[in-house]
Structures are given as C-alpha cells and as structure tokens.
N, C-alpha and C positions, 0 to 999 in steps of 0.2 A: 340701747333700747330696741325692742322688737320692731321690725318693719311690717306694716299691715297693708294689705291690698284687698279691696272689695271687687270681686269679679261677678258681674251681672250675667245671668244665663241668657238674657235677651241680646247681649252683645257678642255671644260666641258665633263663630263663622263655621258654616257647614262645609265640609270637604267630602266629595263623593269617593267611595272606594273604587279602586281600579276594576274590580270584578263586577261592579254595578249592584252589589247586594245590599248596599246601605250607605249611610253617611256618618261621618265622625265630626264632633265638635271638640276641639282641644280646649280644655279648661286651663291647664298650666303644665309646664314642663321645664326641665333643667338639663342642658340648655334647651331652647325651644326646638321641638322636633319638627313641627310643621307638617302639613299634609294629612291625609286620612290613612285608614288601615291599608297596608300594602305599599305605603309611600317608600321611596327609595332610601330616605334617610332614617336610620335607626340609631343615630348618634345622640342618645339622651341617657342621662343617669336615671331619671324617673319621668313619668308622664301620666297625667290624669286627663281623661276624656269621657265624653258621653256619646254613645253610638245609637243610631236608629237602624235596626236590622230589619230589612224588608223581606228577605227570603233566606231559605236554608242554604248552607254551603260551608266550605272549609274556612278556618281561620288562617290568617297569615302567621308565619312562624317568626318568633323573636328569640333567637338563641341567646342563652345567658340571662334571660329576663324572667323574673317571678311575676305572675299575673294574678290579679284578683278581679273578679267580675261580679257585679251586683245587679239584679233585676230591678229596674225602676218602675216599669209599667208594661202592660201586655199580658197575654195569657201564659207566657212562659217559654222556656227554651231548654232543650236537652243537649248537652255537650258530650258527644261521644269521643273518648280518647282512644285512638287507634294504635294497634301494634301490628306486627307482621302477620299475626293470625286473625286479625279482626279487632273488634271492640274489646278493650281491656278494662275500661271503666266508663261510667256515665255520670256526669255532674248535672244534677237536676235543679233547675231554677223554675219553680212553679208558682211562688208567691212573691209579691213585691218585697224587696230587701233580702231575699234569699241570696246567698253568697257561694261562689265557686272559686277555688284556688287551684292553680295548675302551673306547670312549667311552660315558658314561652316556646320551647323547642318541641313540645308535645304536638302530635298530629291531632288536631281537634276538628271535628265535623259537627256543625250546629244544625239542630232540627227545631223548628218552631212548632209549639204546641197548637196554636190557633191564631195565626196572623202575626203581624209585625210586633216587635218589642223595642223598648228603649232600655239601654244598659249603661252602667257606670263602669269604667275601666281604670284600674291602677296597674301600671307597669313599672318595675324597679329592676335595674341592672344589679344582679346579685353580687358581683365582684366589687361594687362601688358603694352600695347603700343597702339599707334594710327598710322595708316599708310595712306598716301595719294598718289595718282598717277595722274600725269598730262602728256599730250602729248605736247612736245615742238617741233616745226618745225623750221628748219633753212632754209636759202635761202630767205624766204618771209620777215624775219626780220633780215637782216644781222647785225652782231656784237651785237646781243641782250645780254645785261648785266643783270645778275640775282644775287640775294643774296641767298646763301645757309645757312640755319640756323635751324638745328634740331640735334638730336643725331646721325642719320645716313642718308646719301643721297646716292642713287644709280642712276646713269645715264646710262640707257640701250639703245644702238643704235638699233632701231627697223628696220632701213633701211637707205641705203645710206652711206655717210661718214661724220663724224662730228669731228671738232677739239675743244677741251675744254681747254681754257686758264684760269688759276686760278690767284688770286691776288698775290701781292708781297710775297715772301717767298716760292712760288711754281712756279718758273719761267718757267719750262719746260712744254710746252703745250702737252696734251695727245690727240692722234689721235685714234678715235673709228671707226671701221668698223661694218657692220651689225653683230649683235650678241655679240659685245663686251660691257663690263660694266665698268664704273669707280665708285668705292666705296669710299666714303669719310666719315670717322668717325670723330665726333666732329668738324664739319665745322665752328661753332661759327661765324656766319655772314660773311662767306667767299664769296667774289665776284668772279663770273666766267662769261666768255664770250664764247658763242657758235658760231662757223662759219662752213660753209660747205653747203652741200645740202643733208639733211636727216631728220629723225625723231627720237626723243629721248623720251623714257619713263622716266620721272623724279619721283622717289619715295622718299618720306621723311618719316622718322620714328622717333617718339618721345616716349620715355619711360614714363610711368605713375606710375611706382612703382620702 
C-alpha cells in the first residue's frame, strides 16, 4: 500500500542562502539534502523546496541536475542563461504558475521584475531519476479523477484550498491549504480526486537506477 505523508507549509524551516539573497524552505528530498541554496551538500536524487528571493543575483550551480522553477507570488523574475558571449536565453516568469525548465549546470543570473518573489523549485538528478511537474487547477474541472503511478508523487497546493480524496484503503480525504504538500510514495496506479478551488503543482518522480 502507498505511504502517505502530509507536509504542512507552516512547519517548513527557513534556511538562509549563503549569499544573503533569500531563504529556502525544503519541502521534501531523497535523501534529505538539508540547508539552503548554495549548501555544501548536493547529495540528493531529488529535492523540492520553496524559495523567497529578496534580490537579484546568480543561481548556485547543480551539475547533473534538471531544474524546474515555478513562480508562486510576486511581480516576476527573469532568468538570464549566460554563455561565453553573454545572454543566450531568458526564461521569463511574469505570472503566478509560470514555469521555467533549465539545466542545473547552466549559468543563471536572476533579475527581479519589481521586488521579492516566492518560487517553487524541483531538482532531479538526471542520471538517477526523471521528474515531471504539471499544474492542476480545481474548480474548472470539479471532481477531476486522476491516476497516480510513479515512485513518488507530491501534490503541492500553490494557492487556494484543495481536498484530495484517495481510492479505497485511504478513506480519509486530505485537505490542503496554500503551501501544504501531500507526499505519496509507491502510489502504484492509485486513483485520486481533487475538489475545491485552487491550484496544485503535481510532481511525479520515477527512479531510473
């Protein structure tokens, strides 16, 4: 049977970045990474966190890691990907739930559009796992039924309030407020239904080794 863990956003611990540019709250990791952006330990297969970015500046590099960044709140952020001759690409996050995907070894310099932002981060070591992130919106599709089938699923409530009802054997529905996460290990084709009025970031992780 699947293992289910409810992670409350209010219980997450803020860890300051070494460069002083913000703080990170780790939601979950395998194995636990600990620390904030720029921490010495990069020994994780995957990591999910929420970051408050207070000022512009370079991102820490994570070689061999695929990164996904989602804007949660704030006026937005522009991520300049730098090459030897200057900016080669810009990932624009202007509206809440805008998504940027890039390699962890890329040289990224962040510019804030108008003040601080809060961002959701997914990092997956590409030689050991594959991670996908989708935005699920409730309210527009009431009683939407979905099948969860991977090694790990994380349902992060990015806004509003959502109730997650799981299939038989997991009778008690889980209520998620903004910043809460439902982690499901070994879901094995587990059916779930989402109701409420909110947005969920659905992360699926599959191990490849």
